[in-house]
C-alpha positions in Angstrom: 37.3 83.2 -37.9 38.7 84.5 -34.7 37.9 88.1 -33.6 41.6 89.0 -34.1 41.6 87.8 -37.7 38.3 89.6 -38.3 39.7 92.8 -37.1 42.9 92.4 -39.1 40.8 91.7 -42.2 38.8 94.9 -41.7 41.9 96.9 -41.1 43.5 95.5 -44.3 40.3 96.3 -46.3 40.3 99.9 -44.9 44.0 100.3 -45.7 43.4 98.9 -49.2 40.6 101.4 -49.8 42.7 104.2 -48.5 45.5 103.2 -50.8 43.2 103.0 -53.8 41.8 106.5 -52.9 45.3 107.9 -52.6 46.5 106.5 -55.9 43.5 107.6 -57.8 42.3 110.8 -56.2 45.0 112.5 -54.0 46.7 115.3 -56.0 50.5 115.5 -55.9 52.6 118.8 -56.1 53.4 117.8 -59.7 51.9 118.5 -63.1 51.7 116.6 -66.3 52.6 118.8 -69.3 52.0 117.9 -72.9 50.5 118.9 -76.2 47.3 120.9 -75.8 44.4 121.6 -78.2 45.2 123.1 -81.6 42.4 125.6 -82.4 41.6 127.3 -85.7 41.9 131.1 -85.2 39.6 132.5 -87.9 36.3 131.4 -86.1 37.7 133.2 -83.0 37.9 136.6 -84.7 35.0 139.0 -85.2 35.2 142.2 -87.2 32.5 144.8 -87.0 31.7 148.2 -88.4 30.6 146.9 -91.8 34.2 146.0 -92.6 34.4 143.5 -95.5 36.1 140.2 -94.6 37.6 137.4 -96.8 37.7 134.0 -95.0 40.6 131.9 -96.2 40.2 128.5 -97.9 42.5 126.7 -95.5 43.1 126.9 -91.8 45.3 128.9 -89.5 45.9 127.0 -86.3 47.1 128.2 -82.8 48.8 125.5 -80.8 48.8 125.2 -77.0 50.3 123.3 -74.2 48.1 121.5 -71.6 48.9 120.8 -68.0 47.1 119.3 -65.1 47.9 118.4 -61.5 48.3 114.6 -61.2 47.4 111.8 -58.9 49.9 109.0 -58.5 48.0 107.0 -61.1 47.9 109.9 -63.5 51.6 110.5 -62.9 52.4 107.0 -63.9 50.3 107.2 -67.0 52.0 110.5 -68.0 55.4 109.1 -67.3 54.7 106.3 -69.8 53.4 108.7 -72.4 56.3 109.8 -74.7 54.6 113.1 -75.3 54.0 114.1 -71.7 56.4 115.1 -68.9 56.1 115.6 -65.2 57.2 118.9 -63.6 57.2 120.2 -60.1 54.5 122.7 -59.2 56.9 125.6 -58.7 57.9 125.3 -62.4 54.5 126.4 -63.5 53.5 128.5 -60.4 56.2 130.7 -58.9 56.7 130.1 -55.1 54.7 132.6 -53.0 52.2 133.4 -55.8 48.8 131.8 -55.6 47.3 130.0 -58.6 44.5 132.5 -59.1 46.9 135.4 -59.3 49.1 133.5 -61.8 46.1 132.5 -63.9 45.0 136.1 -64.0 48.4 137.2 -65.1 48.3 134.6 -67.9 44.9 135.8 -69.1 46.2 139.4 -69.1 49.1 138.3 -71.3 46.6 136.7 -73.7 44.5 139.9 -73.8 47.6 142.0 -74.5 48.7 139.7 -77.3 45.3 140.2 -79.0 45.6 144.0 -78.8 49.2 143.9 -80.1 48.1 141.5 -82.9 45.4 144.0 -84.0 47.8 147.0 -83.7 50.3 145.2 -86.1 47.6 144.4 -88.7 45.9 147.7 -88.6 49.2 149.6 -88.9 49.9 147.4 -92.0 46.5 147.8 -93.7 44.8 150.9 -92.4 45.8 154.6 -91.8 46.2 153.6 -88.1 46.9 155.1 -85.6 46.2 158.3 -87.4 42.7 157.1 -88.1 41.2 155.6 -84.9 38.1 155.3 -82.9 37.3 157.4 -79.8 38.9 156.5 -76.5 42.2 154.9 -75.5 42.7 151.2 -75.2 44.7 149.8 -72.3 47.4 147.6 -73.8 48.9 146.5 -70.5 48.6 147.0 -66.7 52.0 146.7 -65.0 52.3 144.4 -62.0 52.7 146.1 -58.6 51.4 149.5 -59.9 48.2 151.2 -58.9 46.3 150.0 -62.0 47.2 146.3 -61.3 43.9 144.5 -60.6 41.9 147.6 -61.3 42.4 148.3 -65.0 42.9 145.5 -67.5 44.3 144.9 -71.0 41.5 145.6 -73.5 39.6 148.1 -71.3 38.6 151.2 -73.3 39.1 154.5 -71.4 36.3 156.8 -72.4 36.8 159.6 -69.8 39.2 160.6 -67.1 37.9 162.8 -64.2 34.9 163.6 -66.4 36.9 164.7 -69.4 36.2 162.9 -72.6 39.1 160.9 -74.0 39.3 160.8 -77.8 42.8 159.4 -78.2 45.8 157.9 -76.4 47.4 161.4 -76.5 44.3 162.9 -74.7 44.6 160.2 -72.0 48.3 160.7 -71.5 47.9 164.4 -71.1 45.0 164.2 -68.7 46.9 161.7 -66.5 50.1 163.8 -66.6 48.1 166.8 -65.2 47.0 164.9 -62.0 49.2 165.3 -59.0 50.6 162.2 -57.2 48.2 160.3 -54.9 45.2 162.3 -56.0 42.3 160.0 -56.9 41.8 159.7 -60.7 38.3 158.7 -61.9 38.4 156.4 -65.0 35.3 155.6 -66.9 36.0 152.4 -68.9 34.1 150.2 -71.2 34.7 146.5 -71.2 32.7 143.5 -72.6 29.9 145.9 -73.6 29.6 147.4 -70.1 30.7 150.7 -68.7 32.0 151.1 -65.2 34.0 153.6 -63.1 37.4 152.9 -61.5 39.3 155.1 -59.0 43.1 154.9 -59.0 45.8 157.2 -57.7 49.3 157.6 -59.1 52.4 156.6 -57.0 56.0 155.5 -57.8 56.1 151.9 -58.9 57.9 149.4 -61.1 61.3 150.9 -60.2 60.3 154.4 -61.3 60.6 157.3 -58.9 57.9 159.2 -60.9 54.3 158.7 -59.8 52.5 156.4 -62.2 49.2 154.7 -62.8 51.0 151.8 -64.4 49.4 151.4 -67.8 50.4 151.5 -71.4 48.0 152.8 -74.0 47.2 152.5 -77.7 44.7 154.3 -79.8 41.3 152.7 -80.1 40.7 150.7 -83.3 38.9 152.3 -86.2 36.3 149.5 -86.2 35.4 146.8 -83.6 37.7 143.8 -83.4 37.0 141.0 -81.0 39.2 137.9 -80.6 37.9 135.1 -78.4 40.4 132.9 -76.4 38.3 131.0 -74.0 40.3 129.6 -71.1 43.6 129.7 -73.0 46.2 132.1 -71.4 49.6 133.4 -72.1 51.0 135.4 -75.0 52.1 132.7 -77.4 49.0 132.9 -79.8 49.9 136.5 -80.8 51.5 135.6 -84.1 48.7 133.4 -85.2 46.0 135.9 -84.2 47.8 138.6 -86.2 48.0 136.3 -89.3 44.3 135.3 -88.9 43.2 138.9 -88.7 45.4 139.9 -91.6 44.1 137.1 -93.8 40.5 137.9 -92.8 40.9 141.6 -93.8 42.7 141.1 -97.1 41.3 139.6 -100.4 44.3 137.3 -100.8 44.6 133.9 -99.1 47.7 133.2 -97.0 46.6 129.5 -96.5 46.0 128.5 -100.2 43.9 125.7 -98.8 46.6 124.5 -96.4 46.5 123.8 -92.7 49.1 126.2 -91.2 50.0 126.0 -87.6 52.3 128.2 -85.5 53.2 129.9 -82.3 55.1 133.0 -81.1 54.5 136.2 -79.2 53.8 139.4 -81.1 54.9 142.8 -80.1 53.2 146.0 -81.3 56.1 146.6 -83.7 55.6 143.2 -85.4 58.5 141.4 -83.7 57.9 137.7 -83.1 59.2 136.4 -79.7 60.1 133.0 -78.3 57.7 130.8 -76.3 57.8 127.8 -74.0 56.7 124.2 -74.8 57.8 124.4 -78.5 58.1 120.6 -78.9 54.6 120.0 -77.4 53.2 122.5 -79.8 54.9 120.8 -82.8 53.2 117.6 -81.7 49.8 119.4 -81.4 50.3 120.7 -85.0 51.1 117.3 -86.3 48.0 115.9 -84.7 45.7 118.2 -86.7 47.6 117.5 -90.0 49.4 120.8 -90.4 51.7 121.0 -93.5 53.5 124.1 -92.2 54.5 125.2 -88.7 55.7 128.7 -88.1 58.4 128.8 -85.4 60.0 131.9 -83.7 63.6 132.0 -84.8 64.8 131.9 -81.2 63.0 128.5 -80.7 64.5 126.8 -83.8 67.6 125.4 -81.9 65.2 123.4 -79.6 63.8 121.6 -82.6 67.1 120.3 -84.0 66.7 116.5 -84.4 63.0 116.5 -83.8 61.1 114.4 -86.3 58.3 116.6 -87.9 57.4 114.1 -90.7 56.0 115.9 -93.7 55.3 119.1 -91.7 57.6 121.9 -92.8 59.2 124.2 -90.1 59.5 127.9 -91.1 61.5 130.2 -88.8 60.2 133.8 -88.5 61.4 136.8 -86.7 58.7 139.3 -87.6 55.1 139.4 -88.7 56.3 140.5 -92.2 58.6 137.4 -92.3 55.6 135.2 -91.6 53.4 136.8 -94.3 56.2 136.7 -96.9 56.9 133.0 -96.1 53.3 131.9 -96.5 52.9 133.9 -99.7 56.2 132.5 -101.1 55.4 128.8 -100.2 51.7 129.0 -101.4 51.1 126.3 -104.1 
């Protein structure tokens, strides 16, 4: 073999290895999106304070959408999969917003959905909010306001500027008495730990009035913890509320069935639309669900979709969902 041929052979081998590396390992600015894990919600809910619980005989399932950044090889595989699609990066992550910030926003949405789910159920079953625990729970921190990145959904405010907070009303009054831009010392409890946070009010979110930028609810009368792992976004709210309701009531919404669903939940019990509804239907079918609860505003997207033996039930409120499950129980 001549020296020239030897060099060409080496160059070809290097280029071949580079091509294999690029196809198998280089990430493209695209994501594969498809059905994600479908998780049972009852094992994720813990209720304390000696409150009696009544685990159902069946399963209540929250459905998810999965996505991952693809290599060229993974993009080809996803393209061939009828249950996956390829989307550009800016569909999932808004331009100019880094991934960490967007992921934190998604986790905050999940935390808010847990709080709203508990508010809905406690209002239905208990003398809440009239009867509540000490402190004030942060339901939401608004983007761009002073509390953003400092105070989080689920934080329990126990004092403000050294004054004990017994209720949401206490917290609102104490905050209203502090002049704009004067530091406010919050003592909050989160994940079993207590820490201090300093925030000052200023105009934000389109308001000319100085704000901290939080919404509050009264603390729950007994401990409620809902785990969510790495799942983000607000779309598990409906299923969390149904799981907590079923756990706290002697009846059984499932009647031995596997019931899946999706939908946001507001503190007033309204069920809102979500993204990825077709992927979530597939996730529900994969775990053998016989019923799938769908936000009313998403039903049009499922016209013509083959759901097999799985029944679709549209719901607009938490009460709609409870009534439907009770009515269809065998």
